[in-house]
C-alpha positions in Angstrom: 4.5 19.9 89.4 2.6 18.7 86.4 -0.6 18.6 88.4 -0.3 22.3 89.2 0.3 23.1 85.6 -2.9 21.3 84.5 -4.9 22.9 87.4 -3.7 26.3 86.2 -4.9 25.6 82.7 -8.4 24.6 84.0 -8.7 27.6 86.2 -7.9 29.9 83.3 -10.6 28.5 81.0 -13.3 31.2 81.1 -16.7 31.5 79.6 -15.3 33.1 76.4 -12.9 30.2 75.8 -15.8 27.7 76.6 -18.1 29.4 74.0 -15.3 29.6 71.4 -14.3 25.9 71.9 -17.9 24.8 71.5 -18.2 26.8 68.3 -15.0 25.4 66.9 -16.0 21.8 67.7 -19.4 22.4 65.9 -18.1 24.3 62.9 -14.6 23.1 61.9 -14.6 20.3 59.4 -12.2 17.4 59.9 -8.6 17.9 58.6 -8.9 21.7 58.7 -5.7 23.7 58.3 -5.6 26.3 61.1 -3.1 29.1 61.7 -2.5 31.3 64.8 0.0 33.6 66.3 1.3 31.0 68.8 1.5 27.2 68.8 -2.1 26.1 69.2 -2.4 24.7 72.7 -4.3 25.5 75.9 -1.1 26.9 77.3 -1.2 29.7 74.8 -4.8 30.6 75.7 -6.5 28.8 72.8 -10.0 27.6 73.5 -10.5 24.0 74.3 -11.5 22.1 71.2 -10.8 18.8 69.5 -7.4 19.4 68.0 -6.7 15.9 66.7 -7.3 15.6 63.0 -6.3 19.2 62.2 -3.1 20.7 60.9 -1.6 23.8 62.5 0.6 26.6 61.4 2.1 28.9 64.1 3.9 32.2 63.6 7.7 31.9 64.0 8.6 34.9 61.9 8.3 38.6 62.0 4.9 39.9 61.1 5.8 40.8 57.5 7.3 37.4 56.9 4.3 35.8 58.6 1.9 37.5 56.3 3.9 36.3 53.3 3.8 32.7 54.7 0.0 32.9 55.3 -0.5 34.1 51.7 1.6 31.1 50.5 0.2 28.4 52.8 -3.5 29.7 53.0 -4.8 27.9 56.1 -8.6 27.8 56.0 -9.0 29.3 59.5 -7.0 31.7 61.7 -7.7 31.7 65.4 -6.8 35.0 67.1 -6.3 34.9 70.9 -5.0 37.2 73.6 -2.9 40.0 72.1 -2.9 38.8 68.5 -3.3 41.8 66.3 -3.4 40.2 62.9 -6.7 41.8 62.1 -5.1 45.2 62.1 -3.0 44.5 59.0 -4.6 45.2 55.5 -2.6 42.3 54.0 -4.2 39.9 56.5 -7.7 41.3 55.9 -7.2 40.7 52.1 -6.8 37.0 52.9 -9.2 36.5 55.8 -12.6 37.7 56.9 -13.9 37.6 60.5 -16.2 34.7 61.0 -17.1 35.0 64.7 -15.8 36.8 67.8 -16.2 35.8 71.4 -15.8 38.4 74.2 -17.1 39.0 77.8 -20.0 41.3 77.0 -22.6 40.7 79.7 -22.6 40.7 83.5 -23.3 37.0 83.4 -20.1 36.5 81.3 -18.1 38.4 83.9 -19.7 36.4 86.7 -18.3 33.2 85.3 -14.9 34.6 84.5 -12.0 33.9 86.8 -11.7 37.3 88.6 -8.4 36.3 90.2 -6.7 36.6 86.8 -8.7 39.4 85.0 -5.9 40.2 82.6 -6.1 36.7 81.1 -9.7 37.3 80.1 -9.3 37.8 76.3 -11.4 38.0 73.2 -11.1 35.2 70.7 -11.7 35.8 67.0 -12.0 33.1 64.3 -11.2 34.2 60.7 -11.9 32.3 57.6 -9.9 32.4 54.3 -11.6 34.5 51.7 -12.6 32.9 48.4 -9.6 34.1 46.4 -10.6 32.7 43.0 
């Protein structure tokens, strides 16, 4: 059973996730505080990146309470995956600015995407905390 679970994770890693994971590995400093809508794990469609040495904050509250918590905790990065709509809230955009976004834009991207699960192909956006001083 466990083997099937891990095989499903590997099958679902598409070109967008690979590019995002490479960017995160190259650009996130050690001990970075990262937030996201879900618990950060490959199961929740996060890109594969070195997670050890980082701290994570996952949403467990309603959106208004989550925005208050983000404002209080101020993680340096926010990773948006799948159906995360944080970037649509003005309160969120006061705290964070879009750093980089990864999407299937070219025919080559689509060629290397798992066509058996097209609904799981998703954009990934990385936001950085604005300088609030």
